[in-house]
N, C-alpha and C positions, 0 to 999 in steps of 0.2 A: 768457855763459861761454865760448862757442866762440871769440869774438874774443879774449877775455882769454887763454885757454889757447894759442891759436895764436900770439899775439904773444910768448909766453914760452918756447915749446917747438917747435923746428923739426920734430921727428919727429911731433908731434901735428898741426902745420899740414899736413904732407904727407898725413897720413891723412884729414884733413877735405877737402883739395883733391881727393884721389883719390875720396872719397865723392861730392863735388859733381859731378865729371865722370861717374861711374858712374850717378848719378841723372839726368843730362842737364841739369843746371843751367848747365853751362859746357862748352866744348869741351875735349877732352883736350889740345889744343895750347895752351890758355890758360895764363897764368902761375899759380902757386899762389895768389898774392894775388887774382887775378881769380876763380879758382875758389872761394876762400873767400868773397869778396864776393858771388858769385852764390848760394852756399849760404845766407848770412845774409839776403840779399834774399828768397829763397824762404821762409825760416822766418818772417820778418816778414810777408810776404804771407799765409801760412797763419794766423798769429796774428790778422791783421786780418779775414780771411775768417771765422774762427771767433769773432770779436769778443772775443778774449782781452784782458784788461788788459795794457798794455805797461809799466806802472810800478806800484809798490806803492801810490802815491797813487790811481791809477785803480782799484785793487783795493779801495780803501776805507781804506788805512792813512793816518793823519794825519801829515803831514810834520813839523809843529811838535812833536808829542809823540814822534815817532820819532827825530829827529836827536839829542836828548840821550842816547839809548839806543844809539847806534851802537857804542860800545865793548863794551857788553854783548852786542849782537847778533853782533859779530865774535867775541867770546869763545865764545859758544854755537855759532857755526858751526864754529869750530875743534874743538869737542868732539863735534860731530855725526859719527856713524860714516860717513856718506856722504862726508864731506870726505876721508877716507883714499883714496877711489877717484878723486879728481880728478887728471887727468894732470899738472897743475902744482901743486906745493905752495905755495899762496898763503899769505902771512903776514897778520898782524893788519891792517896798513896796507892791504894789497891788498884785503882784505875790506871795510874801511871805504870805500875808493874805489868798490868795486862797489856797495855799498849806496847810496852817494850818487848814483851814476848811475841807479839804478832807483827812487829815491824821487821 
């Protein structure tokens, strides 16, 4: 989600870049893109260290039965109250694309 939001909203990207530098993942002099990349690398490293599933399939969700339900999943995501707080207002197609990436 961080990469998705940063690619669609410069203000959000600047905030994540600033956070990355503050946390020491990248130099304050690095480009915003490099800072965001370093933040994403740190998050992935933490996920691997904690042995967190990286995809829904690794989490036990069957890809073959989930793919036909992507429209429903996107509809439900749009109805979820947490969606309102996302920094970028993703649309139905955006959400289907995100689900495909994590299946």
